C-alpha positions, 0 to 999 in steps of 0.5 A: 590609559585604555587603548581603543579597538584598531581597524585591524582588530575590528576587521579580524573579529568580523571575519571570525564572526563570519566564519562562526555564523557560516559554520553555524548556518551549514550545520543548521542547514544539514540538520534541517536536510537530515530531518526532512529526509527522516520524516519523508522516509517515515512517511513512506514507512507509515504509508506501507503499513497503513495499506497493508493493514487495510487489506489485511482487515479486508481479507480477514472480514471476507468469506471466500477468496475468488478462485484464481485471484490472485493466481496460485503459484509455485515458491520459485515463481515468486521472484518472477512476479511483476506488477501488472493490471492482470494481477488482482485480489478478489474476495467475497464478503457475505452479509447474512439476514438472520431474521429470514427463514431460508426455508420460507424464501421464494424460489432463487432467494437467499437469506443473504447479500454479499459484496465482491471486492477487487483490488487491482493496479493501474499504471499512473502513465500508460506510456511510461515503462518506469511508471509508478502504479495506482492501487484500486479498490472496487466493490460490487454488491450483489442482492438476495437473488445473487444478482449484481447491483452494477448501479451501486458499484464503487471504486476507491483509490487506495494509494498512488505512487506505487513502485511494486505491488503483487498478490499471490497464493502458494502452491504448498498446501502442507505448510502453514502458509499454504493457501494464504494471500501474499502481498507484496508492496514497495514504495520508492521516494520520488522526491529525491534528485539523486538516485542513491538517495531514493529511499525504498521500503518493501514489505511482504505479508501473509494473510489467511481467510477466516470465513466460509462459502455459505453454499 
């Protein structure tokens, strides 16, 4: 004779199913949060790589780094550097016109123009001492009379939310990195509520200028 399911058995079954569904939901939620964390952290890494690659390409296409931008320092001073408006990277790119004979040009003219490019930082909140920074790239063209064309100057935002960015050169000409431009860039996630979970990544690269001043 077939026995039916009692109310007690039904209740026990429902409780077991409820426990199982709760465990599965928690596991799913944890996995989703973990995946979100990983994606956010990878985004920081990708932004760092992309920005440094852009600056690196810019420097390698340049002809000369403007003296003092960035400043040349001793190796022991590197750890004391901090992000500021005064810390800038400035270089020049020359664009030659090989169709013009330099000997046939009028007085004061040259057979090239140039672009003066500057990377500099601005705080996102001037009133907040812990504010993140914005990296800007400005470009000022010069005509073939070596005159700046201010009306054609441009400013472009490269990256926001920077925790730290410094440019420098080392006063160590006898080493392989002597004279190179160094860039230290650090990004930190700001969306995590828990301070211990604010993922950061810091990268320092060294770039050598490849060109030369035509004069």
